[in-house]
C-alpha positions in Angstrom: -26.9 -77.8 16.4 -29.4 -75.1 17.4 -28.9 -72.2 19.3 -30.8 -72.5 22.5 -29.9 -68.7 23.7 -33.1 -66.5 23.8 -33.4 -64.1 21.0 -32.8 -60.5 22.0 -36.2 -58.6 21.7 -36.1 -56.2 18.6 -35.9 -52.6 19.8 -39.3 -50.9 19.5 -39.6 -48.2 16.6 -40.5 -45.4 18.9 -37.4 -45.8 20.9 -35.0 -45.5 17.9 -36.6 -42.4 16.5 -36.1 -40.6 19.8 -32.3 -40.0 19.1 -32.4 -38.7 15.6 -35.4 -36.6 16.3 -33.7 -35.0 19.4 -30.4 -34.6 17.6 -32.4 -32.9 14.9 -34.1 -30.7 17.2 -30.7 -29.6 18.7 -29.3 -29.0 15.3 -32.3 -27.0 14.2 -32.2 -24.8 17.2 -28.5 -24.3 16.9 -29.0 -23.1 13.0 -31.6 -20.7 14.2 -29.5 -19.2 16.7 -26.3 -19.1 14.3 -28.6 -17.4 11.9 -29.9 -14.8 14.3 -26.1 -13.8 15.1 -24.6 -13.9 11.6 -27.6 -13.8 9.2 -28.4 -16.4 6.5 -26.3 -16.0 3.3 -22.9 -15.6 5.1 -21.1 -14.3 8.2 -21.9 -10.6 9.1 -19.3 -9.3 11.6 -19.6 -5.9 13.0 -20.7 -3.4 10.2 -20.2 -5.8 7.3 -22.4 -7.2 4.8 -24.3 -3.9 4.2 -26.0 -4.2 0.7 -26.0 -0.4 0.1 -22.1 -0.8 0.0 -22.3 -3.1 -3.3 -21.4 0.1 -5.3 -18.0 0.5 -3.4 -17.2 -3.2 -4.2 -18.1 -2.7 -7.9 -15.8 0.5 -7.9 -13.0 -1.4 -6.1 -13.4 -4.2 -8.9 -13.2 -1.5 -11.7 -10.2 0.4 -10.2 -8.3 -2.5 -8.9 -6.0 -2.7 -11.8 -4.6 0.7 -10.9 -3.3 -1.0 -7.5 0.2 -1.3 -8.8 3.6 0.3 -8.4 3.7 2.4 -5.3 0.2 1.4 -4.3 0.4 -2.3 -5.1 -0.1 -3.4 -1.7 -3.7 -2.1 -1.5 -6.3 -4.6 -1.0 -9.4 -3.8 -2.8 -12.9 -4.6 -1.1 -14.5 -7.7 -2.4 -17.5 -7.9 -0.1 -19.7 -4.9 0.9 -18.6 -3.3 4.3 -19.9 -0.1 6.0 -17.3 1.2 8.2 -18.2 1.9 12.0 -18.9 5.8 12.6 -15.4 6.3 13.9 -15.5 8.9 16.6 -12.5 11.2 17.5 -11.6 14.7 18.0 -10.3 17.7 16.1 -7.5 20.2 16.9 -9.9 22.1 19.1 -11.1 18.9 21.2 -14.5 19.1 19.2 -16.0 15.6 18.8 -16.1 14.5 15.1 -17.3 11.4 13.4 -16.6 9.6 10.1 -20.1 10.4 9.0 -19.3 14.0 9.1 -17.8 13.3 5.6 -20.6 11.6 4.1 -20.7 12.5 0.5 -16.9 12.8 0.1 -14.3 10.3 -0.8 -12.0 9.7 2.2 -8.6 8.2 3.0 -8.9 7.4 6.6 -5.4 6.9 8.0 -4.4 5.9 11.7 -1.0 7.2 12.7 1.0 7.7 15.9 4.5 9.4 16.6 5.9 6.1 18.0 5.3 4.4 14.7 8.3 5.0 12.4 6.7 4.0 9.3 3.8 6.4 10.2 6.3 9.4 10.8 7.7 8.7 7.2 4.5 8.3 5.7 3.0 11.7 6.8 4.5 14.1 4.3 3.1 11.9 1.4 -0.2 12.3 3.1 0.1 16.0 3.5 1.2 16.2 -0.3 -1.8 14.1 -1.2 -4.2 16.4 0.5 -2.5 19.5 -1.3 -2.9 17.7 -4.6 -6.6 16.4 -4.2 -8.1 17.8 -1.0 -11.4 19.6 -1.7 -15.1 19.1 -1.8 -14.9 15.6 -3.2 -11.8 14.3 -1.3 -10.0 14.5 1.8 -7.4 12.8 4.0 -8.5 12.1 7.5 -5.4 11.3 9.4 -6.2 10.4 13.1 -3.5 10.3 15.5 -3.8 7.6 18.3 -1.2 8.8 20.7 -2.3 8.1 24.2 0.3 10.1 26.4 1.4 13.3 25.4 -1.2 15.3 23.4 1.3 17.8 22.2 3.8 15.6 20.8 2.0 14.7 17.5 0.8 18.5 17.2 4.5 19.5 17.5 5.7 16.7 15.1 3.3 18.1 12.2 4.3 21.6 12.9 8.2 20.9 13.0 7.7 18.8 9.9 5.8 21.7 8.3 2.8 19.5 7.4 0.4 22.1 7.4 -2.2 20.8 4.9 -3.4 18.0 7.0 -6.3 18.8 9.4 -5.4 17.5 13.0 -7.5 14.8 14.3 -6.9 12.6 17.3 -8.2 9.9 19.5 -6.4 9.6 22.7 -7.9 6.3 23.8 -7.0 4.6 20.6 -10.6 3.4 20.3 -10.6 4.0 16.4 -7.9 1.6 16.1 -9.8 -1.1 18.1 -13.1 -0.2 16.3 -11.3 -1.0 12.8 -9.5 -4.2 14.4 -12.9 -5.4 15.3 -13.8 -5.8 11.7 -10.5 -7.0 10.6 -9.3 -3.7 9.1 -6.3 -2.7 11.5 -3.7 -5.2 11.7 -1.1 -2.9 12.6 0.2 0.6 12.1 0.0 2.7 9.8 -3.4 1.5 8.6 -5.3 3.3 5.6 -8.7 2.7 4.4 -10.2 4.4 1.2 -13.9 5.2 1.9 -16.6 6.3 -0.4 -19.3 8.8 0.3 -21.8 6.4 1.9 -19.1 5.2 4.5 -18.3 2.1 2.4 -14.8 0.6 2.1 -13.3 0.7 -1.2 -9.7 -0.5 -0.4 -7.6 -0.9 2.6 -3.6 -1.0 3.4 -1.8 -2.2 6.2 1.4 -0.4 6.3 2.6 2.7 4.8 2.5 4.0 0.9 4.0 6.7 -1.2 0.6 8.5 -1.3 1.7 11.5 -3.4 2.9 9.3 -6.2 1.6 9.3 -9.7 0.2 5.8 -9.1 -1.6 7.0 -5.9 -2.9 10.0 -7.4 -4.3 8.1 -10.4 -6.1 5.6 -8.2 -7.6 8.0 -5.9 -8.8 10.1 -8.8 -10.6 7.2 -10.3 -12.1 6.3 -7.0 -13.1 10.1 -6.6 -14.8 10.4 -10.2 -14.8 7.1 -11.9 -16.7 8.3 -14.8 -14.1 11.0 -15.5 -11.4 8.4 -15.1 -13.0 6.3 -17.7 -14.6 3.5 -15.2 
């Protein structure tokens, strides 16, 4: 028996090529756009991916073994990240920025009086500033109370926490800026920053910053050569 049905004409080569060519053009265009936003070689969100911060990552790798005991919850930097130039005010209401501390290792801490772990942590931060604060290191504790500006000042005064300089951001934008790069998940938030404004380590939650474990780690971050790193 033979098939009397007419044969379907074979599709023309030009037509079959249009679809993959069109799809390829879309994919290439999307890739170019994606690269424009994120950059080749990985995602680059916010202030991340700064090659100049590679030294901070190497330092984090070297001092990482010291993140134990009272500072075991520290997360050491594994990719280069320059923090946003956080803007806030000092006790006199004058504008300050994180870049004002360039050349000095800084422990940035965000706190608020409504945050119970923050209040409990403040004496340790004050003690840390007493022990290590100077030309090479400083605790920069930024209050983010948004209602009564006198409440945090009174808290520090009543607790006799006199070594910490008072800094504040009544709009809490510093928290949002850090949250935007994945470095503020709750309160308190602390970030150890090198003299170039690059992240060395971060901690979500409180720590006993005046402990021997914390002192040893921060000394190693401030002067790694003297600490044997």
